[in-house]
N, C-alpha and C positions, 0 to 999 in steps of 0.2 A: 246330556249336555249338547249345546248347539255351537257351531263354529261360524265365524264371520271374518274371512281373511286372516285367520289365525287368532281371532279374539274368542276367548272361551267365556260363554255366558250361560248360567243356569237357566233352563227354560222356565223354571218357576219364578224367575225374576220378573218376567213380563206378564205371565198369566195367572198370578195368584191374587187373592183379594186382600190379604193383610201383609203389608210391607213395612220394613223398617229401614232407616237410613244407615245401612251397614256397609262394610267394605266388600266389594266384589272384584273378581279378577277380570281385568280388561284385556290383557295380552300376556303371552309368554315369549320373551325375547332374549337375545344375548345381553350380557351386562352393558355393553356399549350402547346398544339400541334402547335398552330399558332406561338408561341414564338420559338419553336424548329425549325420549318420550316424557319422562318425568319433568325435565327442565321446561319443555314447551307447555305442558299441562299446567304446571305451577305458575308460569307466566300469565296464563289465562285465568288464574284464580281457582284452579281445581287441585284440591289436596291429593297428593299421590304418595303411595308407599310401595317400596320394593321389598319383595319377600324371596325366600329361597336363595339367598346370596351366599356364595362360597367366600367366607371372610378371609381365608388364607390366600386364595388365588382368585380374586373377583373377576379378573380379565378372562379367565377360562370358563366362567359360568355360562351355560347355554340354556338353562331353564329358569331364568329369573322372571318372577311374576310381578307385573305392574298392576297394583290394586288401587281402586278409587271408591269414593262413596257412591252408593247406588243412585242417589238423586242426581249425580253428575254424569250418568252414563250416556244419555243422548248427545250432550254437547261434546263429551270426550271422544265418543265414537267418530263424530264428524271431524274433529280436529286431527285425530290419529289417522283416519282414512286419507285426509288431504296430505298429511306428512308422508305417509308411506307411498302414495301415488307419486309424490314429488321425488322421493328417493329412487323409485323405480325408473323414473324418467331423467334422473340426474339433473334436476333443476331446482332452484330455490323456491321455498314456499312463500307466497306473498299474497296479500289480499287484493282482489280485483275491484276496481272502483269505476266500472263502466256498466251502462245498460245499453244493449244493442237493440235498435229499432229498425228493422228492414222496411223500406217504403217503396211504394209503386205510385209514381205521380199520376199515372193514368186512372188509378182506382184505389187510392189510399183511404183507410178508414180513420176518420178524425178521432174516434175514441181510442185508437191505438196510441196516438200521440199523447192524448190526455192521461191515459193510464201510465204510459212510459215516463212522463214527467213526474207524476205522483210517486211512482216506484223509485225513480232516481233520487227524489228528495228524501224518501224514507231510508234509502240505502246510502245517502250522502255520496252519490255517484255522478259521474259525467255521462251524458248521453252521446252515443254515436249513431247517427242516421246513416244507413247504408242503402245506396241505390245501385242496382246492378243493371247495366245495359248490355244489349247483345248487338254486335256488329258483324254481319256475315262477311267473311273474307273473300268468298267467291260465290258465284251462282252457277247452277247446272241447268243446261237446256238439252233436250233430246231432239235430234234431227236424223231421220232415217236410221234409227237404232244406233246412232253414234252420239256419245256424250260429249258435249262441248263445255269447257270450263272457261269462264271469263272473270278475270280479277276485277273486283269492284274498285272504283276509283277512290282516291283519298277524299274527294269532296263529300261522299256519302258518310264516311266516318266522321269527318269534321262537323257535318250537320247533326249527327247523332250526339256527339259530345257537346256541341254548342247548345242543343235543345236540353240536354241533361243539366248543364250548368245554369241555364235560364230557369229551369224548374227548381233547382236548388236555391237560387237567389230569391225566387218568388216565395218559396216555402220558408226560407230563412227570415224574410221580411214579415211574413204572416206570424211566425212564431215570436219574433221580436216584439211585434205589436201586441200580441196576446199576453206576453210577459209584462209589458208596460201597463196593460189594462188589468193586470193581476188575475187574468183568466188561467194562467199557467204559473207554476212555481218558478222562481228565478234560479234555474239550474243551467250550468254550462253545457253547451252542446256543440257538436261539429258534424260535418258531412264527409262521407267517403264514397267516391264513385269507383265502381269496379266493372270491368268488362268480363262477361262470361255467363254462366248459368247461375241463377239466383241461389238455389239451395247449395250448390257447390261453394260459392263464394262466402255464404253465411257460415257454413260448417268450417271452412278453412280459417275464417276470422276467429271463430270460437276456439279453434284448436291452437292457433298461434298467440292470440290475445284473449284468453278466456274472460268474458264479461261475467258480472254477478248474475245477470238475468238477460234473457232475450224476450222482448215484447213484440208480438207480431199479430197481424190480422189473419183470420181464417174465414172460409166461406160458410161454414156451418152445414146444415142439412142440404143435401143435393137430391135432385130427382133421380139420377142414375145411381147405380151401385158401384161406380168406378172407384177403385182404391188407389190408383196411381195418378200422378200428375199434379198433386197439390204441393206447393212449396212448404206450406206450414206442416203438412203431414210428414214430409220427408225430414224436416228439421227436428220436429219434436220426437221423431222415432230414432234418430241417429246422433243428435247433438249431445255434447258432454256436459252442458250446463243447464240449469232450470229454464224452462220455456213457459211463458204465459201467452196462450193463444186466445185471441178475442174475436168472437164471431161477428159477422157483418151486421146482424140484426140484434145485437145485444142491447138491452134496455137499461143496464146498470149505469149509474151516473158517475161513480167514483169509488176509489179504494175504501173510503170510510163507510161506504154502504155495504161492503162485503161482510156479512154476519154469519152465514151458514156455509160451511165447506164440507163436502163429502169426500172421503178418502177411500179409494178402492184398495183393499188389502188382500194379499194371498198368504198372510201369516209369515212373511219373510222377515228375518232379523233386520234387514236393511230398511224396512219400513220405519224403524225407530229414527234413523237419520232423516229419511224423507219427510216424516211428519214434523220433525223438529224444524226443518227448512220451511215447511208450510206455515207453521206457527210464527216463526221469526219474520216471514215475509208479510203475512197478513195479521199483524198483531193489533187488532182492533178491540176496543172494549165491547164486551158482550159476545165475543166470538164463540161459535158453536161448531164442534166437529162431529161429523156423522160417519162412522166407520161402516163400510159395506163390503160384503164378500159375495162373489158370484160363484155359484155351485150348480152342477147339473141336477142334483137332488138334495133335499134338505137332510142334514145330518146333525145329530145332537152335539157332536164335537165342535162343529162350526159355531154354534151358540156359545159353548164354553169358551172357545178361543176369543171370540168377539167380546164376551163379557170380561175376560181377563185383560184385554187391551183397554177396554173402557175403564176398568179399575186402575190400571197402571197410569193412564193419563189423568185420571181424576186425582191421583195421588201426587203426581209431579207437576201438573198444571191445574191447580185448584180453581183458578179464575176462569177456566174454559169449560163450558158445558159440553158433555160428550154423550153420544148415543150410538146405536148400531142397528144393522139390519142385514138380511140375506136376500140376494136376488137369485132365483132358481133358474139360472142360465149363464153359461160361460161363453157361448158363441154368438149371443144375440145382443149386439150393441143397442138395438132398438129398445129392448127390455130394460137395459141398464139406464138408458136415457129417460125412458118413461118413469122409472123408479125415482131417479134423482129430481126430475121435473115435478113429480107429485109431492116431493118433500120440500119443494120451493128452495132448492139449493142455489147459491150464488156462484160457486166455483166447484168444479169437479177436479180432484187432484189424484194422482197416482204416480208410482215409480215405474219407469220403463227401462227394460233391458235392451241393450243394443244388439241388433241382429245383422248378419251379413246380407248382401243384396239378394241372393236367391232365396234365402229364408224369408225376407220381407215380401218378395213377390208371391211365393206360394203359401206363405203362412203369415199374413200381415199381423202386426202387433195391435195392442189395444189402442194405441195412439192413432194409427191409421183408421181403425174402425170408428172410433168415437168422433173424430173430427168431421166425419161425413154424416153423423146421425144425431147430433145434438147442437142446440143453439146456446148451450151453457159454456162459459169460459173454461178452458182447460189449463191447469197448472201441472206441468210434468217435470219430475226430477229424474236424474240419471245416476243413481247411487250404485 
């Protein structure tokens, strides 16, 4: 048996070849929590059954099983995960209807705006453009080993804000014109100006007002091996919502052109939720999923697991073509990049676990590594 935040799921559920639409145990909770889960799932059209209930004293039952149909498992996992995160934070569960697009007027990528509008249309969401400006509050000068601090005058700050507002107005006029010319979908949008460090302000916005998706540009392949300093790398490594990072040199024209998606899996149960998010985001006709696993050495068990994943998704998503492969390297993003480029993949997707600052510095995650070693768009979830 495997456990996911208290959800009990038979391992054969995912990795067997012959499956039936039978009842499986989603969670074991108290009677009150089980009732709440049942109510929310049934509102979403998921048939739910409660087992092991003490009929004489139901309020005292602590081992009530919440059971659902096997075919509803990916969607139910995602719904219950959101519910219990909200319970932990003591805030109501609500659907977010925004797509956040961080912009840099000095060097913004037009394709980021195009994809952001298409994503927002598909999600029926409003777009929030965020521009973060930096205004130094003081300057430091050295004179005979003595540090002198001089407060910058208000005129400098006024110029910075005035320039940012002018850039916002120009960009707003350009977007309005493109919408009128039907170059962009007619989606509501607004701008937010923030003072501070870009990655900090983006992460703070996502924490306080979680968008459905963050769409932002990235530099792609770099000459140096520097792993720090990229806003996109920091955001996709630590953000709590899905991030779609679009490289500067991307040649893809639109969402409808995305046909092949590679998903890097470590055989984690949470990949069920992550892949379901990928499918719901890029739900194009003829979509093909390619599951890949990075390993230091080739093992027969990896092939068995990947074949089981393929069988599972073939069963539950019959309209999506699936395949799999193994990359014989866990520490080489170049080999992963070469592998997916040879497969002519349109988007590389994976689930990223949040790390603390020192862990990211000394042991950067896959997001940090891949953003510097590939020109393929990255779709990163944080389940």
